[in-house]
C-alpha positions in Angstrom: 0.0 0.0 0.0 2.8 2.3 -0.8 2.0 5.9 -1.6 -1.4 5.7 0.0 -2.5 6.5 3.5 -4.7 4.1 5.3 -8.0 5.6 6.4 -8.4 3.7 9.7 -12.1 4.8 10.1 -13.0 3.5 6.7 -11.0 0.3 7.4 -12.9 -0.3 10.7 -16.3 0.3 8.9 -15.4 -2.1 6.1 -14.1 -4.8 8.3 -17.2 -4.5 10.4 -19.3 -5.1 7.3 -17.1 -8.0 6.2 -17.2 -9.7 9.5 -20.9 -8.9 10.1 -19.9 -7.2 13.3 -22.5 -5.0 14.9 -20.2 -2.2 16.2 -22.1 0.3 18.4 -21.6 4.0 17.6 -20.4 4.7 21.1 -17.5 2.2 20.7 -16.4 3.1 17.2 -14.2 6.0 18.2 -12.3 3.8 20.7 -11.9 1.0 18.1 -10.5 3.5 15.5 -8.2 5.0 18.2 -6.8 1.5 19.0 -6.3 0.7 15.3 -4.4 4.0 14.9 -2.1 2.8 17.7 -1.7 -0.6 16.1 -0.9 1.1 12.8 1.8 3.2 14.4 3.4 0.2 16.1 3.3 -1.8 12.9 5.0 1.0 11.0 7.9 1.0 13.4 8.3 -2.8 13.0 7.9 -2.7 9.2 10.5 0.1 8.8 13.1 -1.7 10.9 16.0 -2.5 8.5 17.2 -6.1 8.3 20.4 -7.3 6.8 20.2 -9.0 3.5 21.5 -12.3 4.9 18.7 -12.7 7.4 16.3 -15.5 6.6 12.9 -16.2 8.2 12.9 -19.2 10.5 10.3 -21.9 9.7 9.5 -22.3 13.4 10.1 -20.1 16.5 12.3 -21.7 19.1 13.0 -19.5 22.2 
């Protein structure tokens, strides 16, 4: 989605329709605010530079 900004309010509305979720009006602003926070955190993670020689592990082993 490069070059385009994500409209979080529209995303919440469309996902509500897709999932047949009855989101009450009094909760919508809170849901949108939380998705804005999630978007900001995801942007930090996605922008973190990784060396070219890093490969994804097939399983996580702590």
